[in-house]
Every structure is written in structure tokens, then in C-alpha cells.
C-alpha beads as a LAMMPS data file, in Angstrom:
LAMMPS data file: protein, C-alpha beads

278 atoms
277 bonds

1 atom types
1 bond types

-500.0 500.0 xlo xhi
-500.0 500.0 ylo yhi
-500.0 500.0 zlo zhi

Masses

1 110.0

Atoms # bond

1 1 1 12.671 27.812 -6.842
2 1 1 11.003 24.546 -5.744
3 1 1 7.194 24.656 -6.108
4 1 1 5.289 24.067 -2.886
5 1 1 3.638 20.909 -4.361
6 1 1 7.102 19.524 -5.085
7 1 1 8.388 20.498 -1.717
8 1 1 5.419 18.910 -0.020
9 1 1 5.803 15.648 -1.956
10 1 1 9.545 15.599 -1.170
11 1 1 8.909 16.067 2.572
12 1 1 6.100 13.442 2.562
13 1 1 8.432 11.056 0.751
14 1 1 11.212 11.558 3.353
15 1 1 8.651 11.109 6.157
16 1 1 7.400 7.868 4.623
17 1 1 11.017 6.657 3.858
18 1 1 12.095 7.382 7.400
19 1 1 9.104 5.456 8.848
20 1 1 9.573 2.345 6.725
21 1 1 13.166 1.981 7.720
22 1 1 12.146 0.800 11.143
23 1 1 8.868 -1.131 11.033
24 1 1 9.825 -4.048 8.751
25 1 1 9.162 -6.774 11.325
26 1 1 6.082 -5.098 12.783
27 1 1 4.662 -4.621 9.363
28 1 1 5.239 -8.265 8.469
29 1 1 3.465 -9.458 11.543
30 1 1 0.600 -7.057 11.668
31 1 1 -0.306 -6.341 8.023
32 1 1 1.353 -9.295 6.079
33 1 1 -1.531 -11.738 6.681
34 1 1 -4.004 -9.013 5.487
35 1 1 -2.410 -7.437 2.516
36 1 1 -1.327 -10.835 1.051
37 1 1 -5.082 -11.583 0.503
38 1 1 -5.125 -9.105 -2.399
39 1 1 -2.196 -10.763 -4.332
40 1 1 -3.904 -13.297 -6.400
41 1 1 -6.461 -10.888 -7.860
42 1 1 -3.634 -8.489 -8.420
43 1 1 -1.510 -10.860 -10.399
44 1 1 -4.604 -12.195 -12.241
45 1 1 -5.256 -8.611 -13.401
46 1 1 -1.989 -8.344 -15.236
47 1 1 -1.964 -12.010 -16.418
48 1 1 1.131 -12.918 -14.410
49 1 1 2.294 -16.317 -15.541
50 1 1 5.175 -18.280 -17.014
51 1 1 7.733 -16.111 -18.879
52 1 1 6.037 -12.748 -18.006
53 1 1 8.628 -10.163 -17.116
54 1 1 7.041 -8.488 -14.010
55 1 1 7.981 -5.456 -11.854
56 1 1 6.784 -5.387 -8.326
57 1 1 6.860 -1.741 -7.224
58 1 1 6.924 -0.926 -3.557
59 1 1 7.715 -4.632 -3.009
60 1 1 8.118 -4.462 0.780
61 1 1 9.078 -7.865 2.211
62 1 1 8.524 -9.481 -1.186
63 1 1 5.030 -10.986 -0.764
64 1 1 3.893 -10.242 -4.394
65 1 1 7.205 -10.953 -5.957
66 1 1 7.389 -14.574 -4.589
67 1 1 3.815 -15.248 -5.537
68 1 1 4.543 -14.076 -9.080
69 1 1 7.679 -16.140 -9.270
70 1 1 5.724 -19.199 -8.159
71 1 1 3.513 -18.591 -11.140
72 1 1 6.581 -18.687 -13.416
73 1 1 7.072 -14.948 -13.972
74 1 1 10.501 -13.476 -14.220
75 1 1 10.364 -10.921 -11.388
76 1 1 12.120 -7.819 -10.118
77 1 1 11.038 -6.159 -6.829
78 1 1 11.838 -2.498 -5.985
79 1 1 11.300 -0.643 -2.814
80 1 1 12.607 2.675 -1.410
81 1 1 13.371 1.068 1.982
82 1 1 16.676 -0.623 2.275
83 1 1 15.679 -2.670 5.270
84 1 1 12.503 -3.804 3.427
85 1 1 14.635 -4.889 0.456
86 1 1 17.112 -6.646 2.821
87 1 1 14.253 -8.635 4.458
88 1 1 12.913 -9.600 0.971
89 1 1 16.352 -10.713 -0.203
90 1 1 16.714 -12.761 3.048
91 1 1 13.270 -14.401 2.659
92 1 1 13.511 -14.987 -1.085
93 1 1 17.162 -15.171 -2.169
94 1 1 16.284 -16.472 -5.720
95 1 1 14.400 -13.151 -6.620
96 1 1 15.957 -9.958 -7.683
97 1 1 15.150 -7.036 -5.304
98 1 1 16.478 -3.511 -5.653
99 1 1 16.430 -0.303 -3.729
100 1 1 14.891 2.365 -5.831
101 1 1 12.335 5.135 -6.275
102 1 1 8.784 4.356 -7.719
103 1 1 8.677 7.845 -9.084
104 1 1 11.946 7.487 -11.070
105 1 1 12.312 3.811 -11.940
106 1 1 15.947 2.791 -12.769
107 1 1 14.889 0.691 -15.873
108 1 1 14.872 1.350 -19.574
109 1 1 11.682 2.035 -21.556
110 1 1 9.630 -1.086 -22.412
111 1 1 11.454 -3.348 -19.869
112 1 1 8.484 -5.283 -18.551
113 1 1 5.309 -7.000 -19.491
114 1 1 3.570 -6.178 -16.280
115 1 1 3.944 -3.775 -13.400
116 1 1 2.070 -4.256 -10.035
117 1 1 1.833 -2.382 -6.767
118 1 1 0.107 -3.848 -3.740
119 1 1 -1.028 -0.862 -1.577
120 1 1 2.091 1.066 -2.403
121 1 1 0.263 3.973 -3.953
122 1 1 -0.742 5.120 -0.411
123 1 1 2.792 5.779 0.559
124 1 1 3.974 7.923 -2.491
125 1 1 4.387 11.645 -2.537
126 1 1 3.712 11.632 -6.342
127 1 1 1.527 8.621 -7.112
128 1 1 0.618 10.189 -10.544
129 1 1 4.365 10.253 -11.421
130 1 1 4.714 6.573 -10.295
131 1 1 2.028 5.700 -12.829
132 1 1 3.713 7.671 -15.563
133 1 1 6.931 5.776 -14.804
134 1 1 5.019 2.425 -14.773
135 1 1 3.659 3.300 -18.266
136 1 1 7.224 4.122 -19.492
137 1 1 8.883 0.870 -18.378
138 1 1 5.930 -1.273 -19.794
139 1 1 6.173 -2.674 -23.346
140 1 1 3.251 -1.839 -25.609
141 1 1 0.372 -3.996 -24.621
142 1 1 1.824 -4.439 -21.126
143 1 1 -0.470 -4.177 -18.077
144 1 1 -0.451 -2.350 -14.842
145 1 1 -2.447 -3.165 -11.604
146 1 1 -2.372 -1.615 -8.136
147 1 1 -4.461 -2.070 -5.010
148 1 1 -5.508 0.351 -2.378
149 1 1 -7.928 0.307 0.519
150 1 1 -11.562 0.902 0.082
151 1 1 -13.192 3.787 1.579
152 1 1 -12.872 4.162 5.282
153 1 1 -16.556 3.476 6.023
154 1 1 -15.970 0.004 4.390
155 1 1 -12.493 -0.767 5.857
156 1 1 -13.557 -1.251 9.441
157 1 1 -9.942 -1.157 10.896
158 1 1 -9.443 2.379 9.458
159 1 1 -12.960 3.415 10.311
160 1 1 -12.481 2.454 13.962
161 1 1 -9.123 4.217 14.127
162 1 1 -10.248 7.482 12.544
163 1 1 -13.488 7.709 14.505
164 1 1 -11.555 7.255 17.756
165 1 1 -9.073 9.957 16.922
166 1 1 -11.716 12.358 15.713
167 1 1 -13.776 11.720 18.852
168 1 1 -11.100 11.775 21.451
169 1 1 -7.987 13.391 19.897
170 1 1 -6.728 15.844 17.306
171 1 1 -6.783 15.137 13.589
172 1 1 -4.743 18.295 12.847
173 1 1 -1.261 16.909 13.861
174 1 1 1.547 18.698 12.005
175 1 1 2.768 16.089 9.660
176 1 1 4.218 16.427 6.135
177 1 1 1.376 16.912 3.636
178 1 1 0.754 13.950 1.515
179 1 1 -1.889 12.936 -1.053
180 1 1 -5.207 11.919 0.482
181 1 1 -4.966 8.495 1.880
182 1 1 -8.277 7.335 0.295
183 1 1 -7.883 9.209 -2.955
184 1 1 -7.752 6.078 -5.087
185 1 1 -10.537 4.406 -3.177
186 1 1 -12.743 6.467 -5.486
187 1 1 -13.126 4.317 -8.661
188 1 1 -13.469 7.424 -10.874
189 1 1 -10.241 9.000 -9.452
190 1 1 -8.301 5.755 -10.105
191 1 1 -9.714 5.551 -13.665
192 1 1 -9.062 9.197 -14.377
193 1 1 -5.461 8.951 -13.168
194 1 1 -4.663 5.948 -15.187
195 1 1 -5.985 7.523 -18.273
196 1 1 -3.934 10.758 -17.606
197 1 1 -0.820 8.568 -17.195
198 1 1 -1.294 7.202 -20.791
199 1 1 -3.033 3.981 -20.048
200 1 1 -6.109 2.683 -21.827
201 1 1 -9.083 0.475 -20.906
202 1 1 -8.908 0.945 -17.172
203 1 1 -10.871 -1.606 -15.069
204 1 1 -11.729 -0.910 -11.387
205 1 1 -12.959 -3.809 -9.253
206 1 1 -13.400 -4.627 -5.489
207 1 1 -11.610 -7.253 -3.664
208 1 1 -14.418 -7.726 -1.110
209 1 1 -13.460 -10.858 0.807
210 1 1 -10.417 -9.475 2.767
211 1 1 -10.625 -9.920 6.517
212 1 1 -8.088 -8.653 9.016
213 1 1 -7.872 -11.343 11.757
214 1 1 -6.424 -10.022 15.022
215 1 1 -5.741 -12.083 18.150
216 1 1 -7.255 -9.488 20.530
217 1 1 -9.162 -6.194 20.558
218 1 1 -5.955 -4.503 21.710
219 1 1 -4.045 -5.549 18.636
220 1 1 -5.699 -3.069 16.352
221 1 1 -4.348 -0.031 18.260
222 1 1 -0.904 -1.859 18.506
223 1 1 -0.833 -2.449 14.802
224 1 1 -1.690 1.186 13.950
225 1 1 0.842 2.543 16.404
226 1 1 3.646 0.210 15.577
227 1 1 3.348 -0.941 12.068
228 1 1 2.154 2.065 10.018
229 1 1 3.825 5.441 9.189
230 1 1 1.183 7.975 8.538
231 1 1 -1.289 6.693 11.081
232 1 1 1.424 6.196 13.645
233 1 1 2.465 9.789 13.120
234 1 1 -1.032 10.918 13.789
235 1 1 -1.084 8.911 17.014
236 1 1 2.258 10.232 18.132
237 1 1 0.933 13.734 17.926
238 1 1 -1.811 13.210 20.583
239 1 1 -1.624 14.080 24.234
240 1 1 -1.128 11.154 26.539
241 1 1 -4.660 11.569 27.864
242 1 1 -6.085 11.640 24.302
243 1 1 -4.013 8.555 23.353
244 1 1 -5.358 6.568 26.250
245 1 1 -8.887 7.485 25.313
246 1 1 -8.214 6.585 21.674
247 1 1 -6.775 3.213 22.650
248 1 1 -9.768 2.476 24.786
249 1 1 -12.246 3.436 22.172
250 1 1 -10.522 1.340 19.478
251 1 1 -10.450 -1.664 21.779
252 1 1 -14.118 -1.396 22.642
253 1 1 -15.097 -0.932 18.970
254 1 1 -12.951 -3.919 17.874
255 1 1 -14.730 -6.155 20.433
256 1 1 -17.873 -5.933 18.304
257 1 1 -16.168 -7.950 15.625
258 1 1 -15.007 -10.819 17.838
259 1 1 -15.827 -14.274 16.598
260 1 1 -14.652 -17.553 18.336
261 1 1 -11.963 -15.510 20.193
262 1 1 -10.607 -13.759 17.123
263 1 1 -11.303 -10.189 15.911
264 1 1 -12.391 -10.344 12.309
265 1 1 -12.488 -6.853 10.611
266 1 1 -13.699 -6.433 7.096
267 1 1 -10.978 -4.599 4.970
268 1 1 -12.000 -4.678 1.303
269 1 1 -9.656 -3.349 -1.363
270 1 1 -9.940 -1.531 -4.636
271 1 1 -8.083 -3.110 -7.558
272 1 1 -7.317 -0.908 -10.490
273 1 1 -5.730 -2.169 -13.694
274 1 1 -5.107 -0.845 -17.253
275 1 1 -3.110 -1.433 -20.461
276 1 1 -0.391 0.413 -22.313
277 1 1 -1.704 0.837 -25.779
278 1 1 -0.005 -0.890 -28.753

Bonds

1 1 1 2
2 1 2 3
3 1 3 4
4 1 4 5
5 1 5 6
6 1 6 7
7 1 7 8
8 1 8 9
9 1 9 10
10 1 10 11
11 1 11 12
12 1 12 13
13 1 13 14
14 1 14 15
15 1 15 16
16 1 16 17
17 1 17 18
18 1 18 19
19 1 19 20
20 1 20 21
21 1 21 22
22 1 22 23
23 1 23 24
24 1 24 25
25 1 25 26
26 1 26 27
27 1 27 28
28 1 28 29
29 1 29 30
30 1 30 31
31 1 31 32
32 1 32 33
33 1 33 34
34 1 34 35
35 1 35 36
36 1 36 37
37 1 37 38
38 1 38 39
39 1 39 40
40 1 40 41
41 1 41 42
42 1 42 43
43 1 43 44
44 1 44 45
45 1 45 46
46 1 46 47
47 1 47 48
48 1 48 49
49 1 49 50
50 1 50 51
51 1 51 52
52 1 52 53
53 1 53 54
54 1 54 55
55 1 55 56
56 1 56 57
57 1 57 58
58 1 58 59
59 1 59 60
60 1 60 61
61 1 61 62
62 1 62 63
63 1 63 64
64 1 64 65
65 1 65 66
66 1 66 67
67 1 67 68
68 1 68 69
69 1 69 70
70 1 70 71
71 1 71 72
72 1 72 73
73 1 73 74
74 1 74 75
75 1 75 76
76 1 76 77
77 1 77 78
78 1 78 79
79 1 79 80
80 1 80 81
81 1 81 82
82 1 82 83
83 1 83 84
84 1 84 85
85 1 85 86
86 1 86 87
87 1 87 88
88 1 88 89
89 1 89 90
90 1 90 91
91 1 91 92
92 1 92 93
93 1 93 94
94 1 94 95
95 1 95 96
96 1 96 97
97 1 97 98
98 1 98 99
99 1 99 100
100 1 100 101
101 1 101 102
102 1 102 103
103 1 103 104
104 1 104 105
105 1 105 106
106 1 106 107
107 1 107 108
108 1 108 109
109 1 109 110
110 1 110 111
111 1 111 112
112 1 112 113
113 1 113 114
114 1 114 115
115 1 115 116
116 1 116 117
117 1 117 118
118 1 118 119
119 1 119 120
120 1 120 121
121 1 121 122
122 1 122 123
123 1 123 124
124 1 124 125
125 1 125 126
126 1 126 127
127 1 127 128
128 1 128 129
129 1 129 130
130 1 130 131
131 1 131 132
132 1 132 133
133 1 133 134
134 1 134 135
135 1 135 136
136 1 136 137
137 1 137 138
138 1 138 139
139 1 139 140
140 1 140 141
141 1 141 142
142 1 142 143
143 1 143 144
144 1 144 145
145 1 145 146
146 1 146 147
147 1 147 148
148 1 148 149
149 1 149 150
150 1 150 151
151 1 151 152
152 1 152 153
153 1 153 154
154 1 154 155
155 1 155 156
156 1 156 157
157 1 157 158
158 1 158 159
159 1 159 160
160 1 160 161
161 1 161 162
162 1 162 163
163 1 163 164
164 1 164 165
165 1 165 166
166 1 166 167
167 1 167 168
168 1 168 169
169 1 169 170
170 1 170 171
171 1 171 172
172 1 172 173
173 1 173 174
174 1 174 175
175 1 175 176
176 1 176 177
177 1 177 178
178 1 178 179
179 1 179 180
180 1 180 181
181 1 181 182
182 1 182 183
183 1 183 184
184 1 184 185
185 1 185 186
186 1 186 187
187 1 187 188
188 1 188 189
189 1 189 190
190 1 190 191
191 1 191 192
192 1 192 193
193 1 193 194
194 1 194 195
195 1 195 196
196 1 196 197
197 1 197 198
198 1 198 199
199 1 199 200
200 1 200 201
201 1 201 202
202 1 202 203
203 1 203 204
204 1 204 205
205 1 205 206
206 1 206 207
207 1 207 208
208 1 208 209
209 1 209 210
210 1 210 211
211 1 211 212
212 1 212 213
213 1 213 214
214 1 214 215
215 1 215 216
216 1 216 217
217 1 217 218
218 1 218 219
219 1 219 220
220 1 220 221
221 1 221 222
222 1 222 223
223 1 223 224
224 1 224 225
225 1 225 226
226 1 226 227
227 1 227 228
228 1 228 229
229 1 229 230
230 1 230 231
231 1 231 232
232 1 232 233
233 1 233 234
234 1 234 235
235 1 235 236
236 1 236 237
237 1 237 238
238 1 238 239
239 1 239 240
240 1 240 241
241 1 241 242
242 1 242 243
243 1 243 244
244 1 244 245
245 1 245 246
246 1 246 247
247 1 247 248
248 1 248 249
249 1 249 250
250 1 250 251
251 1 251 252
252 1 252 253
253 1 253 254
254 1 254 255
255 1 255 256
256 1 256 257
257 1 257 258
258 1 258 259
259 1 259 260
260 1 260 261
261 1 261 262
262 1 262 263
263 1 263 264
264 1 264 265
265 1 265 266
266 1 266 267
267 1 267 268
268 1 268 269
269 1 269 270
270 1 270 271
271 1 271 272
272 1 272 273
273 1 273 274
274 1 274 275
275 1 275 276
276 1 276 277
277 1 277 278
């Protein structure tokens, strides 16, 4: 009999997988210019450079993989969304991309010097298992690093969105139960989970300078509705009246961050890294 936890994680994975099949272009446009701001610190954390065999997990459209390749790393990217992998292959034909599961990596033990995941932990049904798998495919002394968003009160785009839904809508929309979105925003939780996966010497740092630049106050709602999976599901579950009120509230809140005709939302990230012991 399947445990309720396993059933929940499987249902959540299927929900996320279905969502990421259809938002490739929207994600690239809305979130690409934001998430790429964390790439250099992420690669620095694993010492990505010439000759390093690096695995980019939840590679999406290939942003991290190409940045690592430009540093001289030997890169493989993996993602569970075939359309995302197709887009990465189209953009960067010189890099190897595969369709695969972060929680059951299709590589032998000790295959890589470094494993990275840029905001992918947020979309996994079993993120702890993904870290165990990363540990397995790393050689002794290899390094892992992942990024997640900082707490919602610090990531203004999420804070505006969640406050608007809490005020004008319903947070209890029937969606598959997944891990808490901001679980790894807590440095102690990131540290604990890395240690439990077998890593040593975990380091948790902030990537504070990230700014989400949007062309208009309306764009925040459009990005959350059209280029996400979990938040989009939450918005789909609102009544038309609530959705209109949420949209208006988000637009009005975003206006407070307008600078020279551009909306600039602070969106800091948490960067966690660790080593596989020798």
C-alpha cells in the first residue's frame, strides 16, 4: 500500500510536471531575467570551472548549464519537462540535456564533480530525496549548491501576491499537497537537510542584490498567473470576483516600487552549498 506521503509527493510531482509542459515561453520571458541573477554565485559555490564535470538539475531552458559551459565546465543538464529540455537543446545545441527525474537521477555513483539546482527545489515532491541522489552521483569531495527564494516578507513579488490572495481570495484551494514553498528559505532547515542527505560543511548565504524588473504594475499578476505552476493553480481556484480584486490589489501594490517607469521588486535568494566527504 502506498503511504500517504508518497502518494502526496507523486500527485504533486504530476501536478508540477503537467504545469511545466506548457509555460516554457512564458517562464523564459517572465522569470528568466530574474532567476539568472543567481547563477554566478551558484556556480562560484561549487567551484565551477574548466574541466569540472557539472550536473545542472532542473535545468529548465538551460540558463545555468550554458553559464557553466562558458566557464569551461563539462555540463549535463536534466529536467523532468520534455518541452523545457527541447527549448534548452534548441538554444544551446552544444550542451547535453536529458529528460529525467531529480529524485532518481539516471547516472552512476560518483559521476560528477558538482551538482547545482537553481530554484528547482521548490518544484519537487521529494526534495530530500533529490539531495540524496545528488550526493550519490557526486564524487568524494564534490560539491552541491542550490538556490531558493528568501522568505516571503523579503521577496516582494511573492509578498504582494500572497497578501492579495489572503485579503481578497481563498488560500485553501484544492491543489495537490506539496512541500512548503518557503521551507528552504530557513537557513537552519537547509543546513539540516543537507546534513541528513550525507553532506558535510554546509554553507548558507544570501544573494541579496536580485531585482525583478517588470515593465508595468500589471505584469506581476500576469507573470504569476501565466508563468508559474503552484501560484497559478492558486489563482485558478479563485472566483472571478476575487480574481479581479486580487489583480487590482497586486497592481496597486506594485506601483509603490516604480522607478523611472519600471517596477523594481527586491527578490533576494538563499544559496545553500555543501560538500560530499572524502
